[in-house]
HTML snippet that shows the backbone in 3Dmol.js (N, CA, C, O; Angstrom):
<script src="https://3Dmol.org/build/3Dmol-min.js"></script>
<div id="view" style="width:600px;height:400px;position:relative"></div>
<script>
const pdb = `
ATOM      1  N   MET A   1     -12.429  -2.832  40.249  1.00  0.00           N
ATOM      2  CA  MET A   1     -13.243  -2.091  41.191  1.00  0.00           C
ATOM      3  C   MET A   1     -12.576  -0.751  41.478  1.00  0.00           C
ATOM      4  O   MET A   1     -11.367  -0.688  41.701  1.00  0.00           O
ATOM      5  N   THR A   2     -13.357   0.308  41.473  1.00  0.00           N
ATOM      6  CA  THR A   2     -12.823   1.624  41.805  1.00  0.00           C
ATOM      7  C   THR A   2     -13.018   1.889  43.299  1.00  0.00           C
ATOM      8  O   THR A   2     -13.725   1.144  43.977  1.00  0.00           O
ATOM      9  N   ASN A   3     -12.404   2.931  43.799  1.00  0.00           N
ATOM     10  CA  ASN A   3     -12.541   3.281  45.210  1.00  0.00           C
ATOM     11  C   ASN A   3     -13.946   3.725  45.580  1.00  0.00           C
ATOM     12  O   ASN A   3     -14.282   3.770  46.763  1.00  0.00           O
ATOM     13  N   ASN A   4     -14.774   4.056  44.594  1.00  0.00           N
ATOM     14  CA  ASN A   4     -16.119   4.539  44.869  1.00  0.00           C
ATOM     15  C   ASN A   4     -17.163   3.430  44.933  1.00  0.00           C
ATOM     16  O   ASN A   4     -18.307   3.689  45.305  1.00  0.00           O
ATOM     17  N   GLU A   5     -16.798   2.217  44.581  1.00  0.00           N
ATOM     18  CA  GLU A   5     -17.758   1.112  44.593  1.00  0.00           C
ATOM     19  C   GLU A   5     -17.820   0.480  45.976  1.00  0.00           C
ATOM     20  O   GLU A   5     -16.812   0.372  46.674  1.00  0.00           O
ATOM     21  N   TYR A   6     -19.023   0.067  46.357  1.00  0.00           N
ATOM     22  CA  TYR A   6     -19.202  -0.612  47.641  1.00  0.00           C
ATOM     23  C   TYR A   6     -18.994  -2.095  47.425  1.00  0.00           C
ATOM     24  O   TYR A   6     -19.561  -2.677  46.500  1.00  0.00           O
ATOM     25  N   VAL A   7     -18.203  -2.694  48.252  1.00  0.00           N
ATOM     26  CA  VAL A   7     -17.746  -4.071  48.032  1.00  0.00           C
ATOM     27  C   VAL A   7     -18.889  -5.094  47.963  1.00  0.00           C
ATOM     28  O   VAL A   7     -18.748  -6.118  47.293  1.00  0.00           O
ATOM     29  N   HIS A   8     -20.008  -4.840  48.635  1.00  0.00           N
ATOM     30  CA  HIS A   8     -21.084  -5.825  48.654  1.00  0.00           C
ATOM     31  C   HIS A   8     -22.081  -5.668  47.513  1.00  0.00           C
ATOM     32  O   HIS A   8     -23.071  -6.397  47.447  1.00  0.00           O
ATOM     33  N   GLY A   9     -21.826  -4.726  46.622  1.00  0.00           N
ATOM     34  CA  GLY A   9     -22.646  -4.625  45.435  1.00  0.00           C
ATOM     35  C   GLY A   9     -23.967  -3.909  45.601  1.00  0.00           C
ATOM     36  O   GLY A   9     -24.875  -4.123  44.798  1.00  0.00           O
ATOM     37  N   TYR A  10     -24.112  -3.067  46.608  1.00  0.00           N
ATOM     38  CA  TYR A  10     -25.341  -2.300  46.737  1.00  0.00           C
ATOM     39  C   TYR A  10     -25.484  -1.336  45.571  1.00  0.00           C
ATOM     40  O   TYR A  10     -24.518  -1.052  44.863  1.00  0.00           O
ATOM     41  N   SER A  11     -26.685  -0.843  45.380  1.00  0.00           N
ATOM     42  CA  SER A  11     -26.928   0.131  44.315  1.00  0.00           C
ATOM     43  C   SER A  11     -26.118   1.400  44.576  1.00  0.00           C
ATOM     44  O   SER A  11     -25.638   1.628  45.687  1.00  0.00           O
ATOM     45  N   ASN A  12     -25.976   2.211  43.546  1.00  0.00           N
ATOM     46  CA  ASN A  12     -25.245   3.468  43.706  1.00  0.00           C
ATOM     47  C   ASN A  12     -25.859   4.338  44.800  1.00  0.00           C
ATOM     48  O   ASN A  12     -25.137   4.971  45.570  1.00  0.00           O
ATOM     49  N   ARG A  13     -27.177   4.369  44.869  1.00  0.00           N
ATOM     50  CA  ARG A  13     -27.864   5.172  45.889  1.00  0.00           C
ATOM     51  C   ARG A  13     -27.530   4.655  47.293  1.00  0.00           C
ATOM     52  O   ARG A  13     -27.226   5.442  48.189  1.00  0.00           O
ATOM     53  N   GLU A  14     -27.586   3.349  47.479  1.00  0.00           N
ATOM     54  CA  GLU A  14     -27.288   2.763  48.790  1.00  0.00           C
ATOM     55  C   GLU A  14     -25.822   2.956  49.146  1.00  0.00           C
ATOM     56  O   GLU A  14     -25.503   3.234  50.302  1.00  0.00           O
ATOM     57  N   ALA A  15     -24.933   2.816  48.186  1.00  0.00           N
ATOM     58  CA  ALA A  15     -23.510   3.032  48.439  1.00  0.00           C
ATOM     59  C   ALA A  15     -23.264   4.473  48.880  1.00  0.00           C
ATOM     60  O   ALA A  15     -22.466   4.718  49.785  1.00  0.00           O
ATOM     61  N   LEU A  16     -23.939   5.414  48.252  1.00  0.00           N
ATOM     62  CA  LEU A  16     -23.801   6.824  48.630  1.00  0.00           C
ATOM     63  C   LEU A  16     -24.325   7.054  50.044  1.00  0.00           C
ATOM     64  O   LEU A  16     -23.707   7.780  50.822  1.00  0.00           O
ATOM     65  N   ARG A  17     -25.454   6.444  50.381  1.00  0.00           N
ATOM     66  CA  ARG A  17     -26.016   6.576  51.731  1.00  0.00           C
ATOM     67  C   ARG A  17     -25.046   6.029  52.775  1.00  0.00           C
ATOM     68  O   ARG A  17     -24.831   6.662  53.808  1.00  0.00           O
ATOM     69  N   LEU A  18     -24.466   4.878  52.522  1.00  0.00           N
ATOM     70  CA  LEU A  18     -23.521   4.280  53.462  1.00  0.00           C
ATOM     71  C   LEU A  18     -22.254   5.121  53.603  1.00  0.00           C
ATOM     72  O   LEU A  18     -21.714   5.264  54.700  1.00  0.00           O
ATOM     73  N   LYS A  19     -21.787   5.673  52.488  1.00  0.00           N
ATOM     74  CA  LYS A  19     -20.607   6.544  52.523  1.00  0.00           C
ATOM     75  C   LYS A  19     -20.893   7.806  53.336  1.00  0.00           C
ATOM     76  O   LYS A  19     -20.079   8.210  54.166  1.00  0.00           O
ATOM     77  N   ASP A  20     -22.044   8.424  53.100  1.00  0.00           N
ATOM     78  CA  ASP A  20     -22.437   9.614  53.864  1.00  0.00           C
ATOM     79  C   ASP A  20     -22.537   9.297  55.355  1.00  0.00           C
ATOM     80  O   ASP A  20     -22.096  10.083  56.194  1.00  0.00           O
ATOM     81  N   GLN A  21     -23.115   8.151  55.675  1.00  0.00           N
ATOM     82  CA  GLN A  21     -23.250   7.729  57.072  1.00  0.00           C
ATOM     83  C   GLN A  21     -21.874   7.555  57.715  1.00  0.00           C
ATOM     84  O   GLN A  21     -21.648   8.016  58.833  1.00  0.00           O
ATOM     85  N   ALA A  22     -20.974   6.905  57.024  1.00  0.00           N
ATOM     86  CA  ALA A  22     -19.633   6.669  57.567  1.00  0.00           C
ATOM     87  C   ALA A  22     -18.880   7.984  57.760  1.00  0.00           C
ATOM     88  O   ALA A  22     -18.192   8.162  58.765  1.00  0.00           O
ATOM     89  N   GLU A  23     -19.006   8.899  56.812  1.00  0.00           N
ATOM     90  CA  GLU A  23     -18.313  10.180  56.935  1.00  0.00           C
ATOM     91  C   GLU A  23     -18.867  11.007  58.086  1.00  0.00           C
ATOM     92  O   GLU A  23     -18.111  11.707  58.760  1.00  0.00           O
ATOM     93  N   THR A  24     -20.176  10.940  58.324  1.00  0.00           N
ATOM     94  CA  THR A  24     -20.784  11.657  59.445  1.00  0.00           C
ATOM     95  C   THR A  24     -20.259  11.111  60.761  1.00  0.00           C
ATOM     96  O   THR A  24     -19.874  11.880  61.642  1.00  0.00           O
ATOM     97  N   LEU A  25     -20.239   9.805  60.902  1.00  0.00           N
ATOM     98  CA  LEU A  25     -19.743   9.188  62.132  1.00  0.00           C
ATOM     99  C   LEU A  25     -18.259   9.426  62.326  1.00  0.00           C
ATOM    100  O   LEU A  25     -17.793   9.578  63.455  1.00  0.00           O
ATOM    101  N   ASP A  26     -17.517   9.459  61.235  1.00  0.00           N
ATOM    102  CA  ASP A  26     -16.082   9.712  61.322  1.00  0.00           C
ATOM    103  C   ASP A  26     -15.816  11.049  62.006  1.00  0.00           C
ATOM    104  O   ASP A  26     -14.947  11.144  62.873  1.00  0.00           O
ATOM    105  N   ASP A  27     -16.560  12.077  61.619  1.00  0.00           N
ATOM    106  CA  ASP A  27     -16.389  13.402  62.231  1.00  0.00           C
ATOM    107  C   ASP A  27     -16.717  13.388  63.716  1.00  0.00           C
ATOM    108  O   ASP A  27     -16.063  14.077  64.499  1.00  0.00           O
ATOM    109  N   ILE A  28     -17.710  12.621  64.108  1.00  0.00           N
ATOM    110  CA  ILE A  28     -18.130  12.568  65.516  1.00  0.00           C
ATOM    111  C   ILE A  28     -17.163  11.728  66.350  1.00  0.00           C
ATOM    112  O   ILE A  28     -16.756  12.144  67.436  1.00  0.00           O
ATOM    113  N   ILE A  29     -16.800  10.569  65.854  1.00  0.00           N
ATOM    114  CA  ILE A  29     -15.995   9.616  66.624  1.00  0.00           C
ATOM    115  C   ILE A  29     -14.511   9.972  66.628  1.00  0.00           C
ATOM    116  O   ILE A  29     -13.844   9.838  67.654  1.00  0.00           O
ATOM    117  N   HIS A  30     -13.997  10.419  65.500  1.00  0.00           N
ATOM    118  CA  HIS A  30     -12.548  10.590  65.365  1.00  0.00           C
ATOM    119  C   HIS A  30     -12.110  12.050  65.274  1.00  0.00           C
ATOM    120  O   HIS A  30     -11.027  12.331  64.760  1.00  0.00           O
ATOM    121  N   ASN A  31     -12.925  12.983  65.761  1.00  0.00           N
ATOM    122  CA  ASN A  31     -12.590  14.393  65.605  1.00  0.00           C
ATOM    123  C   ASN A  31     -11.302  14.792  66.317  1.00  0.00           C
ATOM    124  O   ASN A  31     -10.675  15.779  65.931  1.00  0.00           O
ATOM    125  N   ASP A  32     -10.890  14.054  67.346  1.00  0.00           N
ATOM    126  CA  ASP A  32      -9.670  14.401  68.080  1.00  0.00           C
ATOM    127  C   ASP A  32      -8.635  13.278  68.058  1.00  0.00           C
ATOM    128  O   ASP A  32      -7.700  13.273  68.857  1.00  0.00           O
ATOM    129  N   THR A  33      -8.806  12.335  67.145  1.00  0.00           N
ATOM    130  CA  THR A  33      -7.897  11.205  67.044  1.00  0.00           C
ATOM    131  C   THR A  33      -6.791  11.515  66.045  1.00  0.00           C
ATOM    132  O   THR A  33      -7.049  12.029  64.956  1.00  0.00           O
ATOM    133  N   VAL A  34      -5.563  11.199  66.423  1.00  0.00           N
ATOM    134  CA  VAL A  34      -4.421  11.420  65.533  1.00  0.00           C
ATOM    135  C   VAL A  34      -3.699  10.087  65.348  1.00  0.00           C
ATOM    136  O   VAL A  34      -3.339   9.424  66.320  1.00  0.00           O
ATOM    137  N   PHE A  35      -3.493   9.708  64.096  1.00  0.00           N
ATOM    138  CA  PHE A  35      -2.766   8.485  63.785  1.00  0.00           C
ATOM    139  C   PHE A  35      -1.446   8.872  63.133  1.00  0.00           C
ATOM    140  O   PHE A  35      -1.425   9.735  62.255  1.00  0.00           O
ATOM    141  N   PRO A  36      -0.339   8.250  63.546  1.00  0.00           N
ATOM    142  CA  PRO A  36       0.933   8.535  62.882  1.00  0.00           C
ATOM    143  C   PRO A  36       0.856   8.181  61.399  1.00  0.00           C
ATOM    144  O   PRO A  36       0.141   7.254  61.017  1.00  0.00           O
ATOM    145  N   LYS A  37       1.585   8.911  60.568  1.00  0.00           N
ATOM    146  CA  LYS A  37       1.602   8.666  59.136  1.00  0.00           C
ATOM    147  C   LYS A  37       1.956   7.199  58.864  1.00  0.00           C
ATOM    148  O   LYS A  37       2.909   6.666  59.433  1.00  0.00           O
ATOM    149  N   GLY A  38       1.189   6.567  58.002  1.00  0.00           N
ATOM    150  CA  GLY A  38       1.430   5.182  57.629  1.00  0.00           C
ATOM    151  C   GLY A  38       0.763   4.160  58.539  1.00  0.00           C
ATOM    152  O   GLY A  38       0.918   2.956  58.339  1.00  0.00           O
ATOM    153  N   SER A  39       0.018   4.635  59.545  1.00  0.00           N
ATOM    154  CA  SER A  39      -0.642   3.716  60.471  1.00  0.00           C
ATOM    155  C   SER A  39      -1.727   2.919  59.763  1.00  0.00           C
ATOM    156  O   SER A  39      -2.343   3.402  58.813  1.00  0.00           O
ATOM    157  N   LEU A  40      -1.956   1.706  60.227  1.00  0.00           N
ATOM    158  CA  LEU A  40      -3.064   0.882  59.782  1.00  0.00           C
ATOM    159  C   LEU A  40      -4.002   0.742  60.973  1.00  0.00           C
ATOM    160  O   LEU A  40      -3.570   0.404  62.075  1.00  0.00           O
ATOM    161  N   VAL A  41      -5.281   1.001  60.750  1.00  0.00           N
ATOM    162  CA  VAL A  41      -6.247   1.004  61.842  1.00  0.00           C
ATOM    163  C   VAL A  41      -7.396   0.069  61.501  1.00  0.00           C
ATOM    164  O   VAL A  41      -7.970   0.168  60.416  1.00  0.00           O
ATOM    165  N   LEU A  42      -7.738  -0.832  62.407  1.00  0.00           N
ATOM    166  CA  LEU A  42      -8.902  -1.685  62.262  1.00  0.00           C
ATOM    167  C   LEU A  42      -9.919  -1.222  63.287  1.00  0.00           C
ATOM    168  O   LEU A  42      -9.689  -1.328  64.491  1.00  0.00           O
ATOM    169  N   GLU A  43     -11.034  -0.714  62.816  1.00  0.00           N
ATOM    170  CA  GLU A  43     -12.066  -0.226  63.715  1.00  0.00           C
ATOM    171  C   GLU A  43     -12.918  -1.408  64.187  1.00  0.00           C
ATOM    172  O   GLU A  43     -13.064  -2.404  63.479  1.00  0.00           O
ATOM    173  N   ALA A  44     -13.469  -1.281  65.377  1.00  0.00           N
ATOM    174  CA  ALA A  44     -14.273  -2.354  65.952  1.00  0.00           C
ATOM    175  C   ALA A  44     -15.471  -2.699  65.078  1.00  0.00           C
ATOM    176  O   ALA A  44     -15.896  -3.854  65.050  1.00  0.00           O
ATOM    177  N   GLY A  45     -16.021  -1.731  64.370  1.00  0.00           N
ATOM    178  CA  GLY A  45     -17.161  -1.960  63.495  1.00  0.00           C
ATOM    179  C   GLY A  45     -16.826  -2.763  62.258  1.00  0.00           C
ATOM    180  O   GLY A  45     -17.731  -3.185  61.539  1.00  0.00           O
ATOM    181  N   CYS A  46     -15.561  -2.984  61.992  1.00  0.00           N
ATOM    182  CA  CYS A  46     -15.183  -3.747  60.805  1.00  0.00           C
ATOM    183  C   CYS A  46     -15.470  -5.195  61.033  1.00  0.00           C
ATOM    184  O   CYS A  46     -15.224  -6.019  60.152  1.00  0.00           O
TER     185      CYS A  46
END
`;
const viewer = $3Dmol.createViewer("view");
viewer.addModel(pdb, "pdb");
viewer.setStyle({}, {cartoon: {color: "spectrum"}});
viewer.zoomTo();
viewer.render();
</script>
């Protein structure tokens, strides 16, 4: 599996939509969040 594949096996189009959605929310939710280098983060949505 490559880093670009969606783990649940959605089509390429659906995987792209989900990736775009996650990146949009990342900018909104985490725009001022700083994690120390090497941190592991589990988001509530996981």
